[in-house]
C-alpha positions, 0 to 999 in steps of 0.5 A: 551469540551477539554480533560484534559491533564490527560485524554489524551493518550500520543502517545507511538511509536510502530515502533522500530529502527530495524523495521524502518530500514526494512521499509526503505530498503523495500520502496527503493526496486523496486516492480512494478506491475507484478514484485514484487518478490524481495520485497516479498522475503524481506518482508517474510524474515522479517516476518518469525520469527513471523509466523508458515508457509509461502505460495506464490502463482503462481503470487507472493502474499506472505502470513505468517500464524500463527496457520495454522491448525485452521478452523476459518481464519482471513486475514490482508492484504495489497498490495505489488505492486508500479506504474511503466512504460513499454517500449512501443516504441523505436525511431530510434534515441534512445529515448524511449516512455512508457505506464503505469503500474498501475496509473502512473502520467504523469504529474510528469514524466519530469526530473525524474530519473528512473531505466529500468529493463532488464535481464542484470541489471539496466539501468539508464535513465531520462524523458527528457523535453524541456528547458523552454528557448525553450518554450518561446513565444509559447503555453505551452504544458503539459506533456501527455502520448503521449509526455513524453519520456526517454533518456538513453544516446543512439543515436540509437535504436540498441544502446538501444537494446544492453543495454538489453532494449526491449519493455516490460521492466519495469521502476521504479523511483529512489527516495528513503525513507526519514524522514521529520521534524522527523514527516513524512515518505516520499518516492515512493510506500508508497502506499501501501508497508506501509501497508505491513510494518504495517501488518508485525508489527502486527505479530511482536507485537503478537509474542513479546507480546506472544499473542495466537490467537484462530484462524488462522491468514493469513498476506497477501501481495498481488500483482497486486492491482494497475491494478484491485485488481487481486492478492487479488482476487486470494488469497481470493479464495485460503485462503477462509477466515472468516473475512478480514481486509484490509489496504490501503492508502487514500488521505489527503485532507488538502493540496491545490487543493483538494475539501473536499466537494467531497473528504472528510475531512481527514488529516495526523496525525489525525489517521487511517481512518475507511471506510463506503462502500457497501463492508465494513461489518457493524458489523465488522466495528462497532467492529473497531470503538469500539476497537478504542474508547476503546483503545483511538486510534484516528480515522477518517471516510470516505465514498465511494459511490460504491466501495472502490477501494482497495483489500477490494472489492475483499475479500468482494465479494469472496467465497459467501461473506467474512465480510471485513473492511478497515482501511486506512492510510492518505497519501499526494501526492499519485502516486508521488515519494514524498508520505507522511505519518505521523509517528503517523498514522503508529503506530495507524494503527498497534495498531488498527489492533492489538487490533481488532484481540484480540477482534475477536472470532472464529465462530462469525457470523457477519451477526447478530447485535452482536459484538464478546464480546456480545456473 
């Protein structure tokens, strides 16, 4: 039975003009795996008015802390790194071959503009590709990691090296943030700097609404997720949290060429995604669902057969086991330069994390079949 209009909850934007400006600047700033520091500094500068202390570990994971002296510790977490490339080989005539840094998609590379990061500064380049005229009548060769290459306008290896380019230089795409049809945020690296933005907004709301949490809140922006959850693994052992709520992106499966039978039925605009997986602690997950229903926050469900493939796994299996849950943001075109997320989903993920924190009590033991408000 359809809800009456009076029963429907009208969406109220959470993200402000000021915070959206930060989001755009944050997305446009490169933050490749292993080289996240400029983005982390930007993120911490935005977060500082809303927290009590900061901590940055030796690999660059950044943490903002509220109530740092509290014994009971709750983590809300996202990851800061974006996919990128490494310079791997420079030919004698000045062309550059690459290897992945994270899960970069070779099929989207041809004709893309990139920034090569050197100690001398940014060097511009493009992923070249043979013109369609020259491929006529021949068997089409698809882009692969073996045949995509960069052209920075040089004609020799020596000229390339004079620009400061060497094997190991990191390469990021140039594409920038935009708003599409006043409905979607579009950009590269929304996976998962959108998550870093959302957890920062949770801290902002707590401060502006003068909410006093009875536990320590650790707002974590981890590094190196794209190469195996390494940043989360390190910081989980440092913090030793009692509870962890992780946010990342997941696939919008409503676009062409995606099989819903295997990938699930998820779409942008239908709300945050609550995950079911071995690493997701059952009773903490029940709390997320209960909070969503109580506050009329729309949500979707997703199942993962083994691992979630997110930092949830790293937190869950650390420190003898940490009750962990995953709230995902539906995203179109993952690991491309035109990743898309729905504005209302962003607001609703922020709201779900915020409201869940207000329902967690220090000392609650999620091993037992009771939720915090049932104690």
